[in-house]
N, C-alpha and C positions, 0 to 999 in steps of 0.2 A: 684244080690240082696242078701244081707246078711240074715241069718236066725235069728240073735240076734241083739238087739239094747240096748242102755242105756236109762233109763227112771227114772224120779222122781216118786217114788211109795209111796203111803200111805199104808203101809203094814198091819196096825192093827188099832183098835179103841183106839187111844191114841195120844197125841201130837207128832208132828214131821213127818218126811218123810225120805226116803232113796233113794240113787241112786243105782239102781240094773240093772243087765243085764237080759232082758226079751226077749221073742220071738217077732219078727216083726209080727204085727197083720195080719191075713188073711183078705180077702175082698170078698164080694159077687158080683153078676152080675151087680148091680147098684151102686157099691161103687167105691171110688177113694182113692188110697193110696198116701199120700203126705209125702215127706221128709220135715220135719219141719226146716225152716231156722231161724226164730225168734219166741219165745213164750213170751208173756208178763204176768206179775203177776197182778192180781186185788184183790179186797177185798174178793171175794169168795174163792180164793186160800189161803188167810191168815186164813180165818175161818177154812178151811179144815186142814191146817197145825197146827193151834193152838188147834184144836179139841174142839171148843166151843159148846154151847148148840145147835146152828143151825146145825153144822156139825154132832153132835151126833144123831140128829133126821132125817138127810137127807142122809148121806154118808154111803155106805156099802163097807168097805175095803175088799180085796185089791183094790186099784184104782190108776190109773195114772191121776192126775188132769191136769188142763190147758185147757182153752176154748178161749183164745185169741192168735192167731198165724198167720203166713203166711209161705208159703213154695212152693215147686215145685212138680208137679205131676210126679210120677215115675212109676205108674201102675194103671190099672183100669179094672173094670169088662166088660164082653162081651157086655152088653147092654148100656154102657156109650157112649154118642155121643157129649157131650158139651165141653169136654176138651181132650187134648192130652199130651203125655209125654213132660215135659219141661215147661208146662204152669205155670205161677206164680199165686198162688191162696191164698185165705183165705176162711172162711166159716161162715155161720150162724150155731151156735152150738146147737140151740134149734131144735130138730127133732120132728116134728109133726107126729102123728100116721096115719093120713089120713083116719081113720075109724070112729071116734066119730062124734057126731052131728055137733059140731063146724067145724071140718075139712070138713065134707061133705056139709056144707052150706057156704063154702068160708071164714070161720073164723078160719083158722089154727093158727093164732097168739094167740088164747085162747084155744088151744087144751087141752082137759081134761087129756090126757095121754102123754104129752110132755116129752121127755127125753133130757137131756142136756149132750152133750159130754164134758167130763172133770168133771162132777158132778155125773151123773147116769151111765156113761159108760166111758171107758178109753179115755183120752184126749191127749193134745198136749205137755205136758212136757216130750217129748220123741223124739227120732230121726225120728219116723214115726207115723202118725195118719191116721185112716180110716174115711172118710166122705162120707155120701150118696151124689150121684151126684146132687140131688135136693137141697142140701144145699151149694154146692160149688159156690164161686164167683171167676171168672177170674179177675185178676188185671192187671193194666198197669205196666210193669216192671220198669217204670221210678219212681214209688212210692218208696221212701226209705223203706226198710224192717221194720225198727223200727216203722214207721207210719202204714204200712200195717198190722202189727200184732195187732193193736188195732182198726181197722175199724169196 
């Protein structure tokens, strides 16, 4: 496993982005490290790149954007049981807190403290991305990667 990777980085509060060499992210006991195969660009990424009013009010650089992707599991934490190395995956990038009233009453889709990977935390415009196991989706390897990245 390499220590460094290439990533698209929003380095500062201004228009643009840069390709930089950064550290491969570490991961916790319930996280999955994914080698990104394909990452897709959506409107949110354009807002971040252009540094419009929405981005200025939401994004805290430095940040690796990207929240639509697919890839291959390369490592995982000690408590992960649902995937193994080599699995083809994507993910739900909205990470619910699990602690607020909405989460505790089965309404995690309206979590008051949701964090979005690629918006609030480093995302998939990189060679590797870390995803909580609870957000990983195993995919059929027959799905073309270009489609899998936007599921």
